[in-house]
SEKOL-750651 format. One record per residue (C-alpha): residue number from 1; residue in one letter; x negated, y negated, z negated. Coordinates in pm, whole numbers, plus 32768, in hexadecimal, padded with zeros to 4 digits. Example, Ala and Ser with C-alpha at 12.3 -4.5 7.8 and 13.67 -1.06 7.14 Angstrom:
<pts>
<n 1	res A	px 7B32	py 81C2	pz 7CF4>
<n 2	res S	px 7AA9	py 806A	pz 7D36>
</pts>
This chain:
<pts>
<n 1	res M	px 8007	py 800D	pz 8014>
<n 2	res N	px 7F98	py 7E91	pz 805E>
<n 3	res L	px 7FBE	py 7D9A	pz 7F58>
<n 4	res W	px 80E7	py 7D08	pz 7FEA>
<n 5	res S	px 81B8	py 7E4F	pz 7FD2>
<n 6	res D	px 80F9	py 7EFA	pz 7E7A>
<n 7	res P	px 81CD	py 7E9F	pz 7D59>
<n 8	res L	px 80AB	py 7EB0	pz 7C65>
<n 9	res R	px 7FF6	py 7DA9	pz 7D19>
<n 10	res R	px 80EE	py 7CBF	pz 7D7E>
<n 11	res R	px 8170	py 7CB5	pz 7C56>
<n 12	res W	px 8022	py 7BDB	pz 7C18>
<n 13	res I	px 8066	py 7AE9	pz 7D23>
<n 14	res V	px 8203	py 7AC9	pz 7C89>
<n 15	res W	px 8174	py 7A69	pz 7B2C>
<n 16	res G	px 8062	py 7984	pz 7BB0>
<n 17	res A	px 8180	py 78D3	pz 7C59>
<n 18	res L	px 8230	py 7893	pz 7B03>
<n 19	res A	px 80D2	py 785C	pz 7A75>
<n 20	res L	px 809D	py 7737	pz 7B61>
<n 21	res A	px 822D	py 7698	pz 7AD8>
<n 22	res F	px 81A6	py 76F3	pz 795B>
<n 23	res L	px 8053	py 7665	pz 7999>
<n 24	res L	px 8124	py 7506	pz 79F6>
<n 25	res V	px 8212	py 7515	pz 78AB>
<n 26	res N	px 80EA	py 7526	pz 77C3>
<n 27	res V	px 8026	py 7400	pz 7894>
<n 28	res H	px 815D	py 734D	pz 7847>
<n 29	res R	px 8199	py 7397	pz 76F7>
<n 30	res L	px 8023	py 7374	pz 7666>
<n 31	res S	px 7FF2	py 722B	pz 774F>
<n 32	res T	px 8053	py 7125	pz 7661>
<n 33	res A	px 7F13	py 716C	pz 7559>
<n 34	res V	px 7E2D	py 7102	pz 7680>
<n 35	res L	px 7F37	py 6FE6	pz 771F>
<n 36	res S	px 7F8E	py 6F94	pz 7548>
<n 37	res E	px 7EAE	py 6E19	pz 7592>
<n 38	res D	px 7F3E	py 6DDD	pz 76ED>
<n 39	res L	px 8085	py 6E26	pz 7670>
<n 40	res M	px 8092	py 6D58	pz 753A>
<n 41	res R	px 7FF2	py 6C2B	pz 75F2>
<n 42	res A	px 8106	py 6C45	pz 7719>
<n 43	res F	px 8234	py 6C7A	pz 760A>
<n 44	res D	px 81AA	py 6BCB	pz 74C0>
<n 45	res T	px 81EA	py 6CF0	pz 73EC>
<n 46	res T	px 81A4	py 6D6B	pz 729A>
<n 47	res G	px 811A	py 6E9E	pz 724B>
<n 48	res A	px 827D	py 6F2D	pz 71F5>
<n 49	res A	px 831B	py 6EC6	pz 734A>
<n 50	res L	px 81DA	py 6F53	pz 73E7>
<n 51	res G	px 8232	py 7094	pz 7359>
<n 52	res T	px 839D	py 70A8	pz 7396>
<n 53	res L	px 835F	py 703E	pz 7511>
<n 54	res H	px 828C	py 719E	pz 751A>
<n 55	res S	px 8376	py 7248	pz 7481>
<n 56	res A	px 849C	py 71CA	pz 7568>
<n 57	res F	px 83FF	py 72D7	pz 761A>
<n 58	res F	px 844C	py 73D0	pz 751D>
<n 59	res Y	px 85A7	py 7350	pz 74AA>
<n 60	res I	px 8657	py 7406	pz 75E1>
<n 61	res Y	px 8558	py 7511	pz 7624>
<n 62	res A	px 858B	py 75B0	pz 74AE>
<n 63	res P	px 86F4	py 75C3	pz 74AE>
<n 64	res M	px 86E2	py 7651	pz 7633>
<n 65	res Q	px 862A	py 7789	pz 7617>
<n 66	res V	px 874F	py 7854	pz 75AF>
<n 67	res L	px 8804	py 77B7	pz 76F4>
<n 68	res A	px 86C2	py 77FC	pz 77B9>
<n 69	res G	px 86C8	py 7985	pz 7740>
<n 70	res V	px 8848	py 79AA	pz 7788>
<n 71	res F	px 87DD	py 78FC	pz 78F2>
<n 72	res A	px 86D8	py 79E6	pz 7955>
<n 73	res D	px 879A	py 7B0A	pz 78E9>
<n 74	res R	px 88C7	py 7AA8	pz 797A>
<n 75	res L	px 884F	py 79A3	pz 7ABF>
<n 76	res G	px 8723	py 7A5F	pz 7ADD>
<n 77	res I	px 859F	py 79D9	pz 7AF3>
<n 78	res R	px 8569	py 794E	pz 7C49>
<n 79	res R	px 8694	py 788D	pz 7C31>
<n 80	res T	px 8671	py 780F	pz 7A9D>
<n 81	res A	px 84DB	py 77B4	pz 7AD0>
<n 82	res T	px 8539	py 76E3	pz 7C40>
<n 83	res I	px 8621	py 75FF	pz 7BAD>
<n 84	res G	px 854B	py 75CD	pz 7A68>
<n 85	res T	px 8436	py 7579	pz 7B02>
<n 86	res V	px 84FE	py 7482	pz 7BD5>
<n 87	res V	px 859B	py 73FA	pz 7ACE>
<n 88	res M	px 8426	py 73CA	pz 79F0>
<n 89	res S	px 839E	py 7321	pz 7B45>
<n 90	res V	px 84CC	py 723E	pz 7B88>
<n 91	res G	px 84A3	py 71CC	pz 79F1>
<n 92	res G	px 832C	py 71C9	pz 7A36>
<n 93	res L	px 8370	py 70AA	pz 7B3B>
<n 94	res A	px 8432	py 6FD7	pz 7A99>
<n 95	res F	px 8338	py 6FDA	pz 7954>
<n 96	res G	px 8246	py 6F62	pz 7A49>
<n 97	res L	px 832E	py 6E47	pz 7AAA>
<n 98	res A	px 83B5	py 6DFA	pz 7982>
<n 99	res N	px 839D	py 6C86	pz 790E>
<n 100	res S	px 8424	py 6C7D	pz 77AF>
<n 101	res Y	px 83F8	py 6D7B	pz 768A>
<n 102	res L	px 859D	py 6E06	pz 76A2>
<n 103	res V	px 8557	py 6E37	pz 7807>
<n 104	res A	px 8402	py 6F14	pz 77B3>
<n 105	res F	px 84CF	py 6FDC	pz 76B3>
<n 106	res L	px 85AE	py 7024	pz 7770>
<n 107	res A	px 84E2	py 70AC	pz 7891>
<n 108	res R	px 8455	py 7185	pz 7796>
<n 109	res V	px 8580	py 7200	pz 7728>
<n 110	res A	px 85AB	py 7282	pz 7894>
<n 111	res I	px 845D	py 72E1	pz 78AE>
<n 112	res G	px 849D	py 73D8	pz 779A>
<n 113	res L	px 85F9	py 7425	pz 77F8>
<n 114	res G	px 8565	py 74C9	pz 791D>
<n 115	res A	px 83EF	py 756D	pz 78A1>
<n 116	res S	px 84F9	py 7610	pz 779F>
<n 117	res V	px 8555	py 773D	pz 7882>
<n 118	res I	px 8405	py 777A	pz 7910>
<n 119	res F	px 8365	py 786B	pz 77FC>
<n 120	res I	px 8462	py 7910	pz 77B3>
<n 121	res A	px 84B3	py 7960	pz 7926>
<n 122	res T	px 8352	py 79FF	pz 792E>
<n 123	res L	px 833B	py 7AB0	pz 783C>
<n 124	res R	px 8484	py 7B59	pz 789B>
<n 125	res F	px 83E6	py 7B72	pz 79D7>
<n 126	res C	px 8309	py 7C48	pz 7932>
<n 127	res A	px 83DA	py 7D40	pz 7887>
<n 128	res N	px 8466	py 7D6F	pz 79E4>
<n 129	res W	px 8321	py 7DA3	pz 7A85>
<n 130	res Y	px 8230	py 7E20	pz 7969>
<n 131	res R	px 8228	py 7F4E	pz 788B>
<n 132	res P	px 829D	py 7F3B	pz 7707>
<n 133	res D	px 8145	py 7F6C	pz 76B5>
<n 134	res E	px 80B5	py 7E63	pz 779F>
<n 135	res F	px 81AD	py 7D61	pz 770E>
<n 136	res A	px 80D3	py 7CB4	pz 761B>
<n 137	res T	px 7FB4	py 7C92	pz 76F2>
<n 138	res M	px 807F	py 7BFE	pz 77D4>
<n 139	res S	px 810C	py 7B2A	pz 76E3>
<n 140	res G	px 7FCE	py 7AC9	pz 7676>
<n 141	res L	px 7F54	py 7A64	pz 77AE>
<n 142	res T	px 8088	py 799C	pz 7808>
<n 143	res I	px 8049	py 78CA	pz 76AC>
<n 144	res A	px 7EC2	py 78C9	pz 7744>
<n 145	res I	px 7F52	py 7801	pz 7875>
<n 146	res A	px 7FB3	py 76E6	pz 7746>
<n 147	res G	px 7E60	py 76D3	pz 7711>
<n 148	res V	px 7E16	py 7685	pz 7859>
<n 149	res G	px 7EF5	py 755B	pz 7841>
<n 150	res G	px 7EA7	py 74F0	pz 7727>
<n 151	res I	px 7D32	py 74E9	pz 77C0>
<n 152	res L	px 7D9B	py 741B	pz 78E2>
<n 153	res A	px 7E3D	py 733E	pz 77E5>
<n 154	res T	px 7D53	py 72DD	pz 7741>
<n 155	res T	px 7BCB	py 7251	pz 77F7>
<n 156	res P	px 7C5D	py 72B2	pz 795C>
<n 157	res L	px 7D74	py 71CE	pz 7936>
<n 158	res A	px 7CAE	py 70C5	pz 7879>
<n 159	res I	px 7BEF	py 70B7	pz 7981>
<n 160	res V	px 7D05	py 70A2	pz 7A87>
<n 161	res V	px 7DC3	py 6F70	pz 79ED>
<n 162	res S	px 7C88	py 6EBC	pz 798F>
<n 163	res T	px 7C45	py 6EFB	pz 7B46>
<n 164	res L	px 7DC0	py 6EEE	pz 7BBB>
<n 165	res G	px 7E69	py 6E24	pz 7A6C>
<n 166	res L	px 7F94	py 6EA0	pz 79BB>
<n 167	res R	px 808E	py 6E7B	pz 7AC0>
<n 168	res W	px 7FFA	py 6F34	pz 7BE7>
<n 169	res S	px 7F87	py 7031	pz 7B2C>
<n 170	res L	px 80DF	py 708E	pz 7A87>
<n 171	res L	px 8197	py 705B	pz 7BC3>
<n 172	res G	px 8071	py 7156	pz 7C8B>
<n 173	res I	px 80BE	py 7272	pz 7B5D>
<n 174	res G	px 821F	py 723B	pz 7BEA>
<n 175	res V	px 8200	py 7265	pz 7D41>
<n 176	res L	px 813E	py 73A3	pz 7CD7>
<n 177	res G	px 821F	py 7418	pz 7C13>
<n 178	res L	px 8327	py 7429	pz 7D36>
<n 179	res V	px 8226	py 74DF	pz 7E25>
<n 180	res V	px 8210	py 75DC	pz 7D35>
<n 181	res A	px 8390	py 75EE	pz 7CFA>
<n 182	res V	px 8365	py 7659	pz 7E99>
<n 183	res V	px 824F	py 776C	pz 7E70>
<n 184	res V	px 835E	py 77F5	pz 7D25>
<n 185	res W	px 8465	py 781B	pz 7E29>
<n 186	res L	px 83B8	py 78B0	pz 7F31>
<n 187	res L	px 8309	py 79BA	pz 7E64>
<n 188	res A	px 83B3	py 7A18	pz 7D49>
<n 189	res R	px 84B3	py 7B3B	pz 7D1B>
<n 190	res D	px 8569	py 7B9A	pz 7BD3>
<n 191	res T	px 8519	py 7D3D	pz 7C3E>
<n 192	res P	px 844C	py 7E14	pz 7CF3>
<n 193	res A	px 85A1	py 7E85	pz 7D6E>
<n 194	res D	px 85B1	py 7D09	pz 7DC8>
<n 195	res A	px 8489	py 7CEE	pz 7EA6>
<n 196	res G	px 84F3	py 7E3A	pz 7F6F>
<n 197	res L	px 8405	py 7F00	pz 7E66>
<n 198	res P	px 8427	py 805F	pz 7DB3>
<n 199	res S	px 843B	py 8029	pz 7C37>
<n 200	res V	px 82E1	py 8028	pz 7B6B>
<n 201	res E	px 82AE	py 813A	pz 7AA6>
<n 202	res N	px 833A	py 8143	pz 796C>
<n 203	res V	px 83E3	py 7FF6	pz 7969>
<n 204	res P	px 8514	py 8007	pz 78E9>
<n 205	res S	px 8651	py 7FC6	pz 79CC>
<n 206	res T	px 86CF	py 7E53	pz 79B2>
<n 207	res P	px 883E	py 7E49	pz 7A2D>
<n 208	res T	px 88AD	py 7D13	pz 7A5A>
<n 209	res L	px 89B4	py 7CA5	pz 791F>
<n 210	res S	px 8AD8	py 7C1F	pz 78FC>
<n 211	res L	px 8B46	py 7AED	pz 784F>
<n 212	res G	px 8BD0	py 7BDD	pz 7729>
<n 213	res E	px 8AD4	py 7C9F	pz 7714>
<n 214	res V	px 89BA	py 7B7E	pz 7717>
<n 215	res G	px 8A98	py 7AD4	pz 75F3>
<n 216	res A	px 8AA7	py 7C20	pz 753D>
<n 217	res N	px 8928	py 7C13	pz 7577>
<n 218	res V	px 8921	py 7ABF	pz 74C1>
<n 219	res R	px 89E9	py 7B1A	pz 7393>
<n 220	res T	px 8923	py 7C43	pz 7341>
<n 221	res V	px 87B4	py 7B81	pz 7373>
<n 222	res M	px 87FB	py 7A42	pz 72AD>
<n 223	res A	px 88E1	py 7B40	pz 7182>
<n 224	res E	px 8784	py 7BD4	pz 7178>
<n 225	res R	px 8679	py 7B5D	pz 7038>
<n 226	res E	px 8550	py 7BCC	pz 7119>
<n 227	res T	px 85B5	py 7AD3	pz 7230>
<n 228	res W	px 85AA	py 7993	pz 7105>
<n 229	res L	px 846F	py 7A48	pz 7090>
<n 230	res A	px 83BD	py 7A43	pz 71E4>
<n 231	res G	px 845F	py 7915	pz 7244>
<n 232	res L	px 83E4	py 7856	pz 70E7>
<n 233	res A	px 828A	py 78BF	pz 70D5>
<n 234	res L	px 826D	py 7826	pz 7251>
<n 235	res F	px 835B	py 76F6	pz 71C9>
<n 236	res T	px 8227	py 76A8	pz 7102>
<n 237	res S	px 80ED	py 76F0	pz 71D8>
<n 238	res T	px 8169	py 76BB	pz 733B>
<n 239	res G	px 81FC	py 756A	pz 72B4>
<n 240	res I	px 80A2	py 7502	pz 71E5>
<n 241	res N	px 7FDA	py 754E	pz 7312>
<n 242	res I	px 80B7	py 74A3	pz 7407>
<n 243	res T	px 807D	py 7364	pz 734D>
<n 244	res V	px 7F02	py 7394	pz 7299>
<n 245	res I	px 7E76	py 7427	pz 742B>
<n 246	res G	px 7F57	py 735B	pz 74E8>
<n 247	res L	px 7FB9	py 723D	pz 742E>
<n 248	res W	px 7EB7	py 7186	pz 72FC>
<n 249	res G	px 7D92	py 7257	pz 731E>
<n 250	res I	px 7CE6	py 7164	pz 742A>
<n 251	res P	px 7D51	py 7025	pz 7335>
<n 252	res Y	px 7CDA	py 70D1	pz 7246>
<n 253	res V	px 7B7F	py 7130	pz 72A0>
<n 254	res A	px 7B78	py 6FB4	pz 7399>
<n 255	res Q	px 7BB8	py 6F0C	pz 7221>
<n 256	res V	px 7B14	py 6FF8	pz 713F>
<n 257	res Y	px 79D5	py 7020	pz 71D0>
<n 258	res E	px 79CF	py 6EF1	pz 7303>
<n 259	res R	px 79CF	py 6F98	pz 7429>
<n 260	res S	px 7A5B	py 6F32	pz 7555>
<n 261	res V	px 7BC9	py 6FEB	pz 75CE>
<n 262	res T	px 7B1A	py 7093	pz 76EC>
<n 263	res A	px 79D4	py 7119	pz 75D9>
<n 264	res A	px 7B15	py 7166	pz 74E5>
<n 265	res S	px 7BD8	py 721D	pz 75E8>
<n 266	res T	px 7ACB	py 7302	pz 7653>
<n 267	res L	px 7A82	py 7361	pz 74BA>
<n 268	res T	px 7C1F	py 73D6	pz 74D7>
<n 269	res L	px 7BFF	py 7450	pz 7613>
<n 270	res L	px 7B6A	py 75A4	pz 750D>
<n 271	res G	px 7CAF	py 75B3	pz 74C8>
<n 272	res S	px 7D52	py 760B	pz 75F8>
<n 273	res V	px 7C4A	py 76C3	pz 763C>
<n 274	res G	px 7C75	py 77B2	pz 74F1>
<n 275	res L	px 7E02	py 77C4	pz 7573>
<n 276	res V	px 7D55	py 785F	pz 76D4>
<n 277	res V	px 7C86	py 7971	pz 7626>
<n 278	res G	px 7D5A	py 79AB	pz 74E0>
<n 279	res P	px 7EDC	py 7A0C	pz 7565>
<n 280	res P	px 7E2C	py 7B17	pz 7685>
<n 281	res V	px 7D2F	py 7BAD	pz 756A>
<n 282	res V	px 7E1C	py 7BDD	pz 745F>
<n 283	res G	px 7F40	py 7C22	pz 7567>
<n 284	res R	px 7E5F	py 7D38	pz 75EF>
<n 285	res L	px 7DE5	py 7D9F	pz 748E>
<n 286	res S	px 7F24	py 7DFB	pz 741E>
<n 287	res D	px 7F99	py 7EE3	pz 7556>
<n 288	res R	px 7E4A	py 7F9C	pz 74F7>
<n 289	res L	px 7E9F	py 7FD5	pz 73AC>
<n 290	res E	px 801C	py 7FBF	pz 73DB>
<n 291	res R	px 800E	py 7ECF	pz 7284>
<n 292	res R	px 80D2	py 7D96	pz 729C>
<n 293	res T	px 8119	py 7CFD	pz 7122>
<n 294	res E	px 7FDF	py 7D81	pz 7097>
<n 295	res L	px 7F12	py 7C53	pz 71AC>
<n 296	res M	px 800E	py 7B60	pz 714E>
<n 297	res V	px 7FCD	py 7B62	pz 6FBA>
<n 298	res V	px 7E1D	py 7B67	pz 700B>
<n 299	res G	px 7E64	py 7A63	pz 710A>
<n 300	res A	px 7F67	py 799C	pz 7019>
<n 301	res G	px 7E75	py 798F	pz 6F35>
<n 302	res L	px 7D46	py 791B	pz 6FE3>
<n 303	res Y	px 7E36	py 7809	pz 7086>
<n 304	res T	px 7E9A	py 7783	pz 6F32>
<n 305	res A	px 7D01	py 778E	pz 6EB7>
<n 306	res T	px 7CC0	py 76B5	pz 6FEE>
<n 307	res F	px 7D81	py 7595	pz 6FAC>
<n 308	res A	px 7D68	py 759F	pz 6E34>
<n 309	res V	px 7BC1	py 7580	pz 6E62>
<n 310	res L	px 7C31	py 7439	pz 6F48>
<n 311	res A	px 7D0B	py 73C8	pz 6E31>
<n 312	res V	px 7C1F	py 73DE	pz 6D13>
<n 313	res T	px 7AE1	py 7365	pz 6DD0>
<n 314	res G	px 7B76	py 7245	pz 6E7B>
<n 315	res Q	px 7A7E	py 7213	pz 6F8B>
<n 316	res P	px 7989	py 7348	pz 6FA6>
<n 317	res P	px 7861	py 733B	pz 70D1>
<n 318	res L	px 78D8	py 7305	pz 7209>
<n 319	res P	px 78A0	py 746E	pz 7284>
<n 320	res V	px 7951	py 7508	pz 717E>
<n 321	res V	px 7A84	py 7450	pz 71D9>
<n 322	res G	px 7A5C	py 74F6	pz 732F>
<n 323	res V	px 7A53	py 7610	pz 72A6>
<n 324	res L	px 7B6A	py 75ED	pz 71BA>
<n 325	res F	px 7C46	py 7569	pz 72DF>
<n 326	res F	px 7BD3	py 76A4	pz 73B2>
<n 327	res V	px 7C17	py 7791	pz 72BE>
<n 328	res A	px 7D93	py 7711	pz 723B>
<n 329	res S	px 7DED	py 773C	pz 73BC>
<n 330	res F	px 7D43	py 788F	pz 73F1>
<n 331	res L	px 7E18	py 7915	pz 72C9>
<n 332	res A	px 7F76	py 78A5	pz 738F>
<n 333	res G	px 7F17	py 79FF	pz 7413>
<n 334	res A	px 7F66	py 7A9C	pz 72DA>
<n 335	res Y	px 80D0	py 79D7	pz 7299>
<n 336	res A	px 8106	py 7A1E	pz 7438>
<n 337	res L	px 8147	py 7B9A	pz 73CF>
<n 338	res G	px 8288	py 7B2F	pz 731F>
<n 339	res Y	px 830B	py 7B16	pz 7493>
<n 340	res A	px 829C	py 7C92	pz 749B>
<n 341	res V	px 834C	py 7D2E	pz 7376>
<n 342	res I	px 848F	py 7C8D	pz 73DF>
<n 343	res K	px 8494	py 7CF7	pz 7515>
<n 344	res D	px 844E	py 7E65	pz 74BD>
<n 345	res R	px 855D	py 7E43	pz 73A3>
<n 346	res H	px 8654	py 7DDF	pz 74D1>
<n 347	res G	px 85D9	py 7E7A	pz 7624>
<n 348	res S	px 859B	py 7DF1	pz 7759>
<n 349	res A	px 8712	py 7DB4	pz 77CF>
<n 350	res A	px 86E0	py 7CA9	pz 76AD>
<n 351	res S	px 85C0	py 7C31	pz 76A4>
<n 352	res G	px 8621	py 7AD8	pz 7716>
<n 353	res V	px 8727	py 7A91	pz 7614>
<n 354	res A	px 862C	py 7B5A	pz 751C>
<n 355	res T	px 8504	py 7A51	pz 7575>
<n 356	res G	px 859B	py 7933	pz 7597>
<n 357	res A	px 8614	py 7940	pz 745D>
<n 358	res V	px 84DD	py 7962	pz 7389>
<n 359	res N	px 847A	py 7859	pz 749A>
<n 360	res A	px 85AF	py 773C	pz 7460>
<n 361	res V	px 8528	py 777F	pz 72D1>
<n 362	res G	px 83C6	py 7753	pz 730B>
<n 363	res F	px 83CA	py 7620	pz 73C4>
<n 364	res A	px 84BC	py 757D	pz 7304>
<n 365	res G	px 835F	py 7548	pz 7252>
<n 366	res A	px 82DE	py 7474	pz 737A>
<n 367	res A	px 8431	py 7380	pz 7370>
<n 368	res V	px 83D7	py 736F	pz 71CA>
<n 369	res F	px 8269	py 7350	pz 71B1>
<n 370	res P	px 81FE	py 7212	pz 7249>
<n 371	res T	px 8301	py 7137	pz 71CB>
<n 372	res I	px 82B1	py 71AB	pz 707D>
<n 373	res M	px 810D	py 71A2	pz 70A3>
<n 374	res G	px 8168	py 703D	pz 714E>
<n 375	res A	px 8211	py 6FCA	pz 702D>
<n 376	res I	px 8100	py 703A	pz 6F41>
<n 377	res L	px 7FD8	py 6F78	pz 702D>
<n 378	res D	px 80B2	py 6E57	pz 700A>
<n 379	res A	px 809C	py 6E58	pz 6E9D>
<n 380	res Y	px 7F3F	py 6E1F	pz 6EA0>
<n 381	res W	px 7F42	py 6D3F	pz 6FB9>
<n 382	res T	px 7DDF	py 6C43	pz 6F7F>
<n 383	res N	px 7EC0	py 6B2F	pz 7034>
<n 384	res E	px 7DD9	py 6B4A	pz 7156>
<n 385	res T	px 7DF7	py 6B90	pz 72B6>
<n 386	res V	px 7CD5	py 6BEB	pz 739C>
<n 387	res A	px 7D76	py 6B93	pz 7520>
<n 388	res G	px 7EC0	py 6B90	pz 74A5>
<n 389	res A	px 7EB8	py 6CB8	pz 73FC>
<n 390	res R	px 7ED0	py 6CE2	pz 7286>
<n 391	res V	px 7D8F	py 6D4F	pz 71B4>
<n 392	res Y	px 7DCF	py 6E31	pz 7056>
<n 393	res T	px 7CFB	py 6EA1	pz 6F46>
<n 394	res T	px 7C5B	py 6FDB	pz 6F1B>
<n 395	res F	px 7D13	py 702F	pz 6DFC>
<n 396	res G	px 7E67	py 702B	pz 6ED8>
<n 397	res Y	px 7DDA	py 713C	pz 6FA6>
<n 398	res R	px 7D96	py 71E7	pz 6E8E>
<n 399	res V	px 7EFC	py 71F8	pz 6E18>
<n 400	res M	px 7F71	py 7229	pz 6F6A>
<n 401	res F	px 7E98	py 737F	pz 6F5E>
<n 402	res G	px 7EF0	py 73CA	pz 6E2E>
<n 403	res L	px 8067	py 73F2	pz 6EA4>
<n 404	res A	px 7FDB	py 74C6	pz 6FBC>
<n 405	res A	px 7F19	py 75B2	pz 6EAB>
<n 406	res A	px 805F	py 75AC	pz 6DEC>
<n 407	res G	px 8160	py 7622	pz 6F24>
<n 408	res G	px 801D	py 7736	pz 6F6E>
<n 409	res L	px 8084	py 7787	pz 6E20>
<n 410	res V	px 81CF	py 77CB	pz 6E47>
<n 411	res S	px 817D	py 7891	pz 6FC5>
<n 412	res L	px 809C	py 796E	pz 6EC9>
<n 413	res C	px 8207	py 79C5	pz 6E00>
<n 414	res C	px 82ED	py 79D6	pz 6F0A>
<n 415	res V	px 8200	py 7ADB	pz 6FDA>
<n 416	res A	px 8198	py 7BA2	pz 6E73>
<n 417	res Y	px 8315	py 7BD9	pz 6E5A>
<n 418	res L	px 8359	py 7C37	pz 6FA0>
<n 419	res H	px 8241	py 7D2C	pz 6F81>
<n 420	res Y	px 82CE	py 7DC8	pz 6E74>
<n 421	res R	px 844B	py 7DB3	pz 6F1F>
<n 422	res T	px 83A6	py 7E7A	pz 704E>
<n 423	res T	px 82F7	py 7F4D	pz 6F79>
<n 424	res D	px 83F7	py 7FE5	pz 6E95>
<n 425	res A	px 84EA	py 8015	pz 6FC0>
<n 426	res T	px 83F4	py 80F4	pz 7067>
<n 427	res T	px 83D4	py 8190	pz 6F51>
<n 428	res D	px 8519	py 81B6	pz 6F15>
<n 429	res D	px 854F	py 825E	pz 7067>
</pts>
């Protein structure tokens, strides 16, 4: 068989098209760190207002996750991902053209609306084209794409913005997204059968569900305590990582260590590198060891310790900061195993709803933490601005990292209880 007619090869082409769309999702949602000073100047915002603008993406993204699962299960991967990419990109164009804070806020909401369905559609594709013992690996690889997008949203984006300016850079991202939407439509197929190919061995069949069946799956998934435990663990870890790496990490390095935005973005880029490396490594390890929650507990403990170091020291040597950003993002791979835990409990037919429910709770944290952390920093504002951007004290950043460590401790409790419940259920069976 050639590349196009072999489902084991063809699936990588389709995944690659979906991954391109998901890459742009992460460029959009993490770009505000590099753009923070430009946005503060453009709209004369406080830290809390900037945090709210950053969070606007997640105000719609988080609650849409369950619906994203419904769309992926009911409407199919191809249509869901294509429409989502188009809406996201149109929102990106509007953000680039925004001339007021309100317009920028609404544009970020539109970006989040379109982006909200792409990750779940991609995980649904993985459930349709890959074996169950490959799912954690593929979900890890998909999350790694978020790290690639995060890398592009740091130093590369800073260079582009310094060269082309804020508006032309954002407009270019929007146009690129429309091109990717066409690629997704041309290449993506829901199942091997839809592509005219034989099914992949040991991949469960995934019949089209009725609305009643999808609704029953939603009720079952949302009623389980395990769903909320995995989701709450992601609530803290995802919310904190996206806020620190995607918003306040660059101002922290730039102000505390007196570095330029471009230099600071290079350091926080290590966080995105950790996200590229960690989820695939942890996912592959989980599939090989056939262990999920044990790795989640270890990862949550180390994650908490990472931010505790920043909270206690405040201004460790700069290379240490880079290492800690890398480790925190690397350990996102441990939390990502929660998708596999919940998906395994409900099978591939309900995988969209199951992963969407966990993601909904998880990304609610990304809607909450930016504003809270921005408010914390505003309380420690020095009453000084540099090029229109507020300057905060080192102690203010320590308090912010203390909140991150406390959130990590909450996530550790959640995954420990999840491990207890799933282990206990296995023993009872």
